[in-house]
N, CA, C and O atoms as a DFTB+ gen file, in Angstrom:
572 C
 N C O
     1  1       9.204       3.360       2.264
     2  2       8.116       4.227       2.714
     3  2       8.665       5.420       3.498
     4  3       8.047       6.484       3.532
     5  1       9.813       5.239       4.120
     6  2      10.414       6.370       4.837
     7  2      10.720       7.523       3.880
     8  3      10.511       8.687       4.223
     9  1      11.207       7.207       2.698
    10  2      11.501       8.254       1.712
    11  2      10.212       8.946       1.268
    12  3      10.203      10.159       1.057
    13  1       9.138       8.195       1.126
    14  2       7.845       8.787       0.760
    15  2       7.353       9.705       1.871
    16  3       6.798      10.770       1.599
    17  1       7.553       9.298       3.114
    18  2       7.156      10.139       4.246
    19  2       7.978      11.429       4.284
    20  3       7.450      12.488       4.625
    21  1       9.252      11.350       3.941
    22  2      10.080      12.568       3.839
    23  2       9.503      13.511       2.782
    24  3       9.446      14.723       2.991
    25  1       9.080      12.956       1.657
    26  2       8.470      13.768       0.602
    27  2       7.163      14.400       1.082
    28  3       6.870      15.549       0.753
    29  1       6.381      13.654       1.856
    30  2       5.131      14.200       2.402
    31  2       5.428      15.393       3.303
    32  3       4.695      16.382       3.292
    33  1       6.487      15.301       4.073
    34  2       6.874      16.431       4.939
    35  2       7.285      17.641       4.095
    36  3       7.005      18.780       4.469
    37  1       7.942      17.401       2.971
    38  2       8.301      18.497       2.060
    39  2       7.044      19.167       1.503
    40  3       6.978      20.389       1.376
    41  1       6.056      18.345       1.176
    42  2       4.795      18.898       0.678
    43  2       4.164      19.802       1.730
    44  3       3.735      20.913       1.420
    45  1       4.108      19.331       2.971
    46  2       3.520      20.121       4.061
    47  2       4.261      21.441       4.223
    48  3       3.639      22.487       4.409
    49  1       5.585      21.395       4.154
    50  2       6.382      22.612       4.295
    51  2       6.096      23.615       3.186
    52  3       6.245      24.823       3.373
    53  1       5.683      23.104       2.028
    54  2       5.354      23.975       0.896
    55  2       3.883      24.389       0.897
    56  3       3.430      25.089      -0.009
    57  1       3.138      23.953       1.920
    58  2       1.727      24.304       2.010
    59  2       0.806      23.370       1.238
    60  3      -0.392      23.626       1.121
    61  1       1.362      22.299       0.717
    62  2       0.586      21.301      -0.024
    63  2       0.069      20.227       0.932
    64  3       0.633      20.030       2.008
    65  1      -0.991      19.541       0.546
    66  2      -1.461      18.395       1.327
    67  2      -0.312      17.396       1.392
    68  3       0.233      17.013       0.357
    69  1       0.061      16.970       2.599
    70  2       1.274      16.162       2.778
    71  2       1.140      14.706       2.329
    72  3       0.871      13.808       3.128
    73  1       1.332      14.508       1.045
    74  2       1.378      13.171       0.473
    75  2       2.679      13.073      -0.315
    76  3       3.002      13.947      -1.119
    77  1       3.417      11.996      -0.070
    78  2       4.670      11.773      -0.775
    79  2       4.690      10.409      -1.420
    80  3       3.984       9.496      -0.992
    81  1       5.505      10.272      -2.459
    82  2       5.595       9.004      -3.186
    83  2       7.018       8.772      -3.675
    84  3       7.785       9.707      -3.905
    85  1       7.342       7.483      -3.825
    86  2       8.647       7.068      -4.344
    87  2       8.414       5.876      -5.259
    88  3       7.656       4.968      -4.918
    89  1       9.063       5.873      -6.422
    90  2       8.966       4.755      -7.360
    91  2      10.298       4.017      -7.370
    92  3      11.357       4.620      -7.543
    93  1      10.227       2.700      -7.181
    94  2      11.426       1.869      -7.042
    95  2      11.387       0.715      -8.037
    96  3      10.333       0.135      -8.298
    97  1      12.559       0.393      -8.587
    98  2      12.711      -0.812      -9.416
    99  2      14.016      -1.492      -9.022
   100  3      15.077      -0.866      -9.021
   101  1      13.933      -2.756      -8.692
   102  2      15.108      -3.552      -8.310
   103  2      15.925      -2.876      -7.204
   104  3      17.156      -2.916      -7.221
   105  1      15.239      -2.262      -6.252
   106  2      15.913      -1.624      -5.125
   107  2      16.443      -0.227      -5.405
   108  3      16.949       0.434      -4.498
   109  1      16.336       0.227      -6.635
   110  2      16.812       1.565      -7.004
   111  2      15.645       2.541      -7.063
   112  3      14.603       2.241      -7.646
   113  1      15.826       3.711      -6.457
   114  2      14.802       4.757      -6.524
   115  2      14.892       5.416      -7.892
   116  3      15.923       5.979      -8.259
   117  1      13.796       5.337      -8.642
   118  2      13.745       5.974      -9.961
   119  2      13.279       7.421      -9.864
   120  3      13.757       8.291     -10.593
   121  1      12.339       7.665      -8.954
   122  2      11.803       9.023      -8.806
   123  2      11.151       9.155      -7.442
   124  3      10.678       8.180      -6.858
   125  1      11.139      10.370      -6.956
   126  2      10.462      10.690      -5.702
   127  2       9.800      12.043      -5.856
   128  3      10.283      12.898      -6.598
   129  1       8.692      12.239      -5.154
   130  2       7.990      13.503      -5.279
   131  2       6.859      13.603      -4.274
   132  3       6.628      12.703      -3.467
   133  1       6.168      14.719      -4.349
   134  2       5.065      14.974      -3.424
   135  2       3.993      15.767      -4.147
   136  3       4.188      16.221      -5.274
   137  1       2.848      15.927      -3.477
   138  2       1.761      16.714      -4.057
   139  2       2.272      18.089      -4.475
   140  3       3.056      18.718      -3.765
   141  1       1.809      18.545      -5.649
   142  2       2.208      19.847      -6.172
   143  2       1.015      20.574      -6.786
   144  3       1.189      21.421      -7.662
   145  1      -0.189      20.251      -6.334
   146  2      -1.396      20.853      -6.908
   147  2      -1.355      22.372      -6.864
   148  3      -1.636      23.028      -7.867
   149  1      -1.010      22.937      -5.716
   150  2      -0.982      24.395      -5.559
   151  2       0.223      25.005      -6.253
   152  3       0.098      26.020      -6.939
   153  1       1.384      24.397      -6.082
   154  2       2.612      24.929      -6.683
   155  2       2.531      24.977      -8.205
   156  3       2.994      25.929      -8.833
   157  1       1.935      23.935      -8.790
   158  2       1.874      23.847     -10.252
   159  2       0.539      24.319     -10.827
   160  3       0.361      24.343     -12.045
   161  1      -0.406      24.696      -9.946
   162  2      -1.759      25.042     -10.383
   163  2      -2.310      23.938     -11.285
   164  3      -2.824      24.196     -12.373
   165  1      -2.187      22.706     -10.802
   166  2      -2.520      21.523     -11.603
   167  2      -3.292      20.532     -10.740
   168  3      -2.728      19.949      -9.815
   169  1      -4.570      20.335     -11.030
   170  2      -5.358      19.404     -10.222
   171  2      -4.902      17.953     -10.345
   172  3      -5.288      17.121      -9.525
   173  1      -4.084      17.631     -11.355
   174  2      -3.597      16.264     -11.510
   175  2      -2.227      16.038     -10.873
   176  3      -1.692      14.932     -10.947
   177  1      -1.661      17.049     -10.260
   178  2      -0.297      16.941      -9.723
   179  2      -0.264      16.265      -8.356
   180  3       0.326      16.780      -7.407
   181  1      -0.904      15.110      -8.273
   182  2      -0.804      14.289      -7.058
   183  2       0.594      13.687      -7.002
   184  3       1.266      13.573      -8.027
   185  1       1.027      13.306      -5.822
   186  2       2.379      12.755      -5.639
   187  2       2.653      11.597      -6.595
   188  3       3.739      11.504      -7.168
   189  1       1.674      10.721      -6.766
   190  2       1.864       9.550      -7.623
   191  2       2.076       9.957      -9.076
   192  3       2.932       9.396      -9.759
   193  1       1.307      10.923      -9.547
   194  2       1.427      11.390     -10.934
   195  2       2.769      12.090     -11.134
   196  3       3.431      11.893     -12.153
   197  1       3.165      12.901     -10.167
   198  2       4.463      13.589     -10.225
   199  2       5.590      12.569     -10.388
   200  3       6.496      12.760     -11.200
   201  1       5.529      11.496      -9.618
   202  2       6.570      10.462      -9.648
   203  2       6.539       9.679     -10.960
   204  3       7.589       9.398     -11.538
   205  1       5.347       9.327     -11.432
   206  2       5.253       8.596     -12.695
   207  2       5.802       9.431     -13.852
   208  3       6.519       8.913     -14.708
   209  1       5.470      10.706     -13.876
   210  2       5.977      11.594     -14.936
   211  2       7.502      11.704     -14.882
   212  3       8.173      11.652     -15.913
   213  1       8.038      11.858     -13.674
   214  2       9.493      11.995     -13.522
   215  2      10.212      10.723     -13.969
   216  3      11.215      10.791     -14.680
   217  1       9.703       9.579     -13.558
   218  2      10.350       8.309     -13.922
   219  2      10.252       8.055     -15.427
   220  3      11.221       7.610     -16.042
   221  1       9.100       8.330     -16.018
   222  2       8.937       8.139     -17.460
   223  2       9.898       9.042     -18.228
   224  3      10.503       8.618     -19.213
   225  1      10.036      10.280     -17.777
   226  2      10.968      11.197     -18.417
   227  2      12.414      10.746     -18.275
   228  3      13.192      10.833     -19.225
   229  1      12.773      10.268     -17.096
   230  2      14.130       9.791     -16.836
   231  2      14.469       8.592     -17.713
   232  3      15.560       8.513     -18.279
   233  1      13.531       7.663     -17.820
   234  2      13.781       6.430     -18.565
   235  2      13.465       6.549     -20.055
   236  3      13.865       5.697     -20.849
   237  1      12.744       7.609     -20.433
   238  2      12.341       7.746     -21.825
   239  2      11.320       6.695     -22.229
   240  3      11.261       6.286     -23.389
   241  1      10.522       6.264     -21.273
   242  2       9.522       5.215     -21.502
   243  2       8.229       5.592     -20.806
   244  3       8.253       6.136     -19.702
   245  1       7.102       5.308     -21.440
   246  2       5.825       5.562     -20.780
   247  2       5.391       4.385     -19.929
   248  3       4.542       4.538     -19.051
   249  1       5.952       3.229     -20.169
   250  2       5.658       2.030     -19.386
   251  2       6.744       1.831     -18.341
   252  3       7.929       2.023     -18.613
   253  1       6.328       1.448     -17.152
   254  2       7.264       1.298     -16.034
   255  2       7.114      -0.083     -15.388
   256  3       6.866      -0.173     -14.185
   257  1       7.261      -1.157     -16.167
   258  2       7.073      -2.500     -15.615
   259  2       8.133      -2.826     -14.563
   260  3       9.248      -2.303     -14.592
   261  1       7.757      -3.692     -13.648
   262  2       8.702      -4.118     -12.616
   263  2       8.920      -3.100     -11.521
   264  3       9.828      -3.256     -10.704
   265  1       8.097      -2.051     -11.489
   266  2       8.277      -1.011     -10.477
   267  2       7.265      -1.157      -9.350
   268  3       6.193      -1.741      -9.511
   269  1       7.645      -0.608      -8.214
   270  2       6.751      -0.518      -7.058
   271  2       6.660       0.944      -6.663
   272  3       7.675       1.625      -6.515
   273  1       5.437       1.417      -6.494
   274  2       5.210       2.797      -6.083
   275  2       4.789       2.801      -4.617
   276  3       3.777       2.202      -4.251
   277  1       5.571       3.479      -3.784
   278  2       5.271       3.647      -2.363
   279  2       4.660       5.028      -2.179
   280  3       5.214       6.021      -2.649
   281  1       3.528       5.094      -1.503
   282  2       2.847       6.373      -1.315
   283  2       2.265       6.424       0.094
   284  3       1.825       5.408       0.633
   285  1       2.269       7.606       0.677
   286  2       1.861       7.741       2.080
   287  2       0.359       7.724       2.285
   288  3      -0.095       7.562       3.418
   289  1      -0.431       7.885       1.228
   290  2      -1.884       7.888       1.339
   291  2      -2.469       7.016       0.239
   292  3      -1.970       7.006      -0.886
   293  1      -3.514       6.293       0.565
   294  2      -4.193       5.439      -0.402
   295  2      -4.517       6.238      -1.669
   296  3      -5.098       7.320      -1.582
   297  1      -4.153       5.723      -2.831
   298  2      -4.360       6.453      -4.083
   299  2      -5.830       6.614      -4.464
   300  3      -6.682       5.794      -4.122
   301  1      -6.090       7.700      -5.182
   302  2      -7.420       7.945      -5.744
   303  2      -7.540       7.172      -7.054
   304  3      -6.580       6.553      -7.512
   305  1      -8.715       7.215      -7.642
   306  2      -8.975       6.483      -8.875
   307  2      -8.114       6.993     -10.033
   308  3      -7.647       6.199     -10.849
   309  1      -7.902       8.307     -10.111
   310  2      -7.062       8.864     -11.170
   311  2      -5.650       8.288     -11.093
   312  3      -5.087       7.866     -12.103
   313  1      -5.088       8.274      -9.894
   314  2      -3.716       7.799      -9.727
   315  2      -3.602       6.301      -9.983
   316  3      -2.628       5.843     -10.581
   317  1      -4.594       5.539      -9.532
   318  2      -4.581       4.103      -9.812
   319  2      -4.665       3.850     -11.316
   320  3      -3.976       2.976     -11.841
   321  1      -5.508       4.613     -12.004
   322  2      -5.602       4.472     -13.455
   323  2      -4.282       4.764     -14.138
   324  3      -3.890       4.059     -15.068
   325  1      -3.597       5.798     -13.681
   326  2      -2.293       6.133     -14.258
   327  2      -1.280       5.014     -14.018
   328  3      -0.465       4.710     -14.889
   329  1      -1.337       4.402     -12.829
   330  2      -0.426       3.292     -12.530
   331  2      -0.705       2.098     -13.429
   332  3       0.225       1.438     -13.892
   333  1      -1.967       1.818     -13.677
   334  2      -2.317       0.717     -14.581
   335  2      -1.797       1.025     -15.983
   336  3      -1.195       0.156     -16.614
   337  1      -2.013       2.231     -16.478
   338  2      -1.533       2.602     -17.818
   339  2      -0.010       2.541     -17.899
   340  3       0.538       2.191     -18.945
   341  1       0.669       2.873     -16.821
   342  2       2.133       2.847     -16.804
   343  2       2.683       1.439     -16.566
   344  3       3.890       1.214     -16.664
   345  1       1.798       0.500     -16.256
   346  2       2.180      -0.896     -15.989
   347  2       3.041      -1.041     -14.737
   348  3       3.921      -1.899     -14.675
   349  1       2.776      -0.188     -13.734
   350  2       3.430      -0.337     -12.432
   351  2       3.040      -1.705     -11.887
   352  3       1.876      -2.095     -11.976
   353  1       3.982      -2.425     -11.332
   354  2       3.691      -3.782     -10.844
   355  2       2.878      -3.763      -9.549
   356  3       1.951      -4.553      -9.374
   357  1       3.240      -2.845      -8.643
   358  2       2.591      -2.843      -7.334
   359  2       2.586      -1.445      -6.736
   360  3       3.517      -0.665      -6.937
   361  1       1.524      -1.140      -6.001
   362  2       1.469       0.076      -5.202
   363  2       1.371      -0.343      -3.746
   364  3       0.591      -1.227      -3.391
   365  1       2.171       0.304      -2.907
   366  2       2.158       0.073      -1.473
   367  2       1.812       1.408      -0.827
   368  3       2.532       2.392      -0.998
   369  1       0.701       1.439      -0.078
   370  2       0.296       2.695       0.541
   371  2       0.280       2.567       2.053
   372  3       0.137       1.473       2.598
   373  1       0.429       3.705       2.721
   374  2       0.473       3.728       4.186
   375  2      -0.928       3.952       4.748
   376  3      -1.595       2.993       5.137
   377  1      -1.375       5.182       4.794
   378  2      -2.660       5.518       5.414
   379  2      -3.819       5.301       4.449
   380  3      -3.710       5.577       3.254
   381  1      -4.925       4.806       4.982
   382  2      -6.137       4.673       4.176
   383  2      -6.773       6.049       3.992
   384  3      -6.641       6.927       4.844
   385  1      -7.469       6.221       2.859
   386  2      -8.203       7.444       2.585
   387  2      -9.679       7.088       2.437
   388  3     -10.112       6.677       1.360
   389  1     -10.450       7.241       3.505
   390  2     -11.860       6.838       3.453
   391  2     -12.710       7.703       2.522
   392  3     -13.810       7.300       2.144
   393  1     -12.218       8.884       2.149
   394  2     -13.005       9.764       1.289
   395  2     -12.844       9.437      -0.185
   396  3     -13.836       9.198      -0.875
   397  1     -11.615       9.421      -0.678
   398  2     -11.417       9.198      -2.114
   399  2     -10.453       8.060      -2.425
   400  3     -10.112       7.851      -3.590
   401  1     -10.012       7.328      -1.424
   402  2      -9.162       6.169      -1.665
   403  2      -9.914       5.164      -2.521
   404  3     -11.082       4.876      -2.258
   405  1      -9.260       4.628      -3.538
   406  2      -9.971       3.801      -4.519
   407  2      -9.416       2.395      -4.652
   408  3      -9.785       1.682      -5.585
   409  1      -8.549       1.979      -3.758
   410  2      -7.965       0.640      -3.922
   411  2      -9.021      -0.456      -3.840
   412  3      -8.879      -1.493      -4.487
   413  1     -10.070      -0.246      -3.063
   414  2     -11.127      -1.256      -2.952
   415  2     -11.849      -1.422      -4.291
   416  3     -12.285      -2.521      -4.633
   417  1     -11.971      -0.333      -5.041
   418  2     -12.622      -0.411      -6.352
   419  2     -11.801      -1.253      -7.326
   420  3     -12.336      -2.126      -8.009
   421  1     -10.505      -0.984      -7.381
   422  2      -9.654      -1.701      -8.326
   423  2      -9.466      -3.145      -7.893
   424  3      -9.384      -4.040      -8.734
   425  1      -9.398      -3.378      -6.592
   426  2      -9.218      -4.743      -6.098
   427  2     -10.406      -5.622      -6.470
   428  3     -10.263      -6.842      -6.553
   429  1     -11.579      -5.024      -6.696
   430  2     -12.766      -5.791      -7.025
   431  2     -12.888      -6.170      -8.487
   432  3     -13.824      -6.880      -8.856
   433  1     -11.965      -5.715      -9.335
   434  2     -12.033      -6.040     -10.759
   435  2     -11.403      -7.415     -10.970
   436  3     -10.253      -7.628     -10.584
   437  1     -12.129      -8.347     -11.571
   438  2     -11.579      -9.691     -11.769
   439  2     -10.365      -9.689     -12.689
   440  3     -10.281      -8.897     -13.629
   441  1      -9.432     -10.584     -12.404
   442  2      -8.186     -10.650     -13.175
   443  2      -8.461     -10.910     -14.650
   444  3      -7.799     -10.318     -15.503
   445  1      -9.398     -11.759     -14.972
   446  2      -9.642     -12.127     -16.356
   447  2     -10.615     -11.206     -17.078
   448  3     -11.096     -11.550     -18.158
   449  1     -10.914     -10.049     -16.511
   450  2     -11.884      -9.139     -17.124
   451  2     -11.405      -8.723     -18.508
   452  3     -10.273      -8.267     -18.663
   453  1     -12.262      -8.879     -19.516
   454  2     -11.876      -8.462     -20.878
   455  2     -11.530      -6.975     -20.914
   456  3     -12.200      -6.151     -20.291
   457  1     -10.483      -6.653     -21.647
   458  2     -10.078      -5.263     -21.790
   459  2      -9.060      -4.806     -20.758
   460  3      -8.411      -3.778     -20.952
   461  1      -8.909      -5.534     -19.682
   462  2      -7.924      -5.149     -18.668
   463  2      -6.701      -6.038     -18.841
   464  3      -6.705      -7.201     -18.438
   465  1      -5.656      -5.485     -19.441
   466  2      -4.481      -6.298     -19.748
   467  2      -3.347      -6.127     -18.743
   468  3      -2.234      -6.595     -18.979
   469  1      -3.623      -5.462     -17.629
   470  2      -2.599      -5.324     -16.592
   471  2      -3.275      -5.380     -15.236
   472  3      -4.313      -4.752     -15.024
   473  1      -2.705      -6.109     -14.350
   474  2      -3.224      -6.233     -12.986
   475  2      -2.218      -5.571     -12.041
   476  3      -1.075      -6.015     -11.931
   477  1      -2.647      -4.523     -11.372
   478  2      -1.813      -3.786     -10.427
   479  2      -1.922      -4.434      -9.055
   480  3      -3.020      -4.570      -8.513
   481  1      -0.800      -4.829      -8.499
   482  2      -0.793      -5.355      -7.139
   483  2      -0.999      -4.211      -6.155
   484  3      -0.430      -3.133      -6.327
   485  1      -1.807      -4.441      -5.129
   486  2      -2.106      -3.412      -4.133
   487  2      -1.824      -3.977      -2.762
   488  3      -2.292      -5.060      -2.411
   489  1      -1.041      -3.221      -1.977
   490  2      -0.679      -3.703      -0.647
   491  2      -0.663      -2.544       0.341
   492  3      -0.178      -1.453       0.041
   493  1      -1.195      -2.804       1.505
   494  2      -1.105      -1.836       2.599
   495  2       0.263      -1.995       3.228
   496  3       0.675      -3.110       3.547
   497  1       0.967      -0.898       3.410
   498  2       2.342      -0.970       3.887
   499  2       2.534      -0.361       5.259
   500  3       1.573      -0.110       5.986
   501  1       3.780      -0.130       5.600
   502  2       4.133       0.412       6.915
   503  2       3.901       1.922       7.006
   504  3       3.603       2.581       6.010
   505  1       4.041       2.440       8.199
   506  2       3.989       3.869       8.524
   507  2       2.610       4.483       8.334
   508  3       2.489       5.680       8.073
   509  1       1.572       3.667       8.465
   510  2       0.206       4.184       8.319
   511  2      -0.093       5.240       9.372
   512  3      -0.652       6.288       9.050
   513  1       0.266       4.985      10.614
   514  2      -0.055       5.940      11.680
   515  2       0.735       7.237      11.513
   516  3       0.183       8.321      11.702
   517  1       1.997       7.142      11.168
   518  2       2.810       8.353      10.962
   519  2       2.258       9.187       9.807
   520  3       2.182      10.412       9.899
   521  1       1.879       8.521       8.728
   522  2       1.326       9.229       7.574
   523  2      -0.009       9.881       7.911
   524  3      -0.261      11.025       7.535
   525  1      -0.863       9.146       8.624
   526  2      -2.173       9.689       9.012
   527  2      -2.003      10.867       9.972
   528  3      -2.727      11.857       9.871
   529  1      -1.053      10.767      10.900
   530  2      -0.812      11.853      11.859
   531  2      -0.341      13.117      11.144
   532  3      -0.750      14.223      11.499
   533  1       0.509      12.957      10.150
   534  2       0.991      14.111       9.380
   535  2      -0.182      14.812       8.694
   536  3      -0.262      16.040       8.689
   537  1      -1.084      14.028       8.121
   538  2      -2.269      14.602       7.472
   539  2      -3.191      15.280       8.489
   540  3      -3.660      16.394       8.260
   541  1      -3.447      14.602       9.610
   542  2      -4.309      15.195      10.650
   543  2      -3.737      16.517      11.156
   544  3      -4.467      17.501      11.276
   545  1      -2.456      16.548      11.447
   546  2      -1.798      17.767      11.942
   547  2      -1.886      18.891      10.908
   548  3      -2.144      20.044      11.253
   549  1      -1.672      18.546       9.647
   550  2      -1.716      19.521       8.574
   551  2      -3.101      20.173       8.496
   552  3      -3.220      21.397       8.455
   553  1      -4.141      19.340       8.476
   554  2      -5.504      19.894       8.346
   555  2      -5.971      20.584       9.616
   556  3      -6.736      21.546       9.549
   557  1      -5.528      20.114      10.759
   558  2      -5.869      20.787      12.029
   559  2      -5.271      22.192      12.042
   560  3      -5.925      23.132      12.493
   561  1      -4.062      22.349      11.564
   562  2      -3.410      23.659      11.532
   563  2      -4.080      24.605      10.539
   564  3      -4.018      25.823      10.712
   565  1      -4.712      24.070       9.513
   566  2      -5.367      24.908       8.505
   567  2      -6.746      25.379       8.921
   568  3      -7.283      26.320       8.338
   569  1      -7.328      24.731       9.928
   570  2      -8.688      25.096      10.344
   571  2      -8.700      26.254      11.286
   572  3      -9.768      26.680      11.727
């Protein structure tokens, strides 16, 4: 999560909403990134999507089984959907997002639900206060 927080700081320095993410498999970092919505003029360029795209390109695979995605802010529904499609094993997030955080929605889907062939593990991780403070400071400075 420390590496994800470093990425969030890079996002803030670039004027982006400070969210960072890191994708790990077997202790190895496959990809790291941060929000790039403004830089790329892309509404889908959330930190999680940036990392999934980078890892898929690196590995030459669209599926990323056995991976854990660490992110500084609770993922939105779009990002959770992308993680399910990529077969990410688990997402670990720091700060909760009461506005668009969607982990509660996905957590409520039963494991045996027809049509859902992958279950994404969701866990609240460390550095929640540091991640939330970075976001608060960023938005306070913009107001």
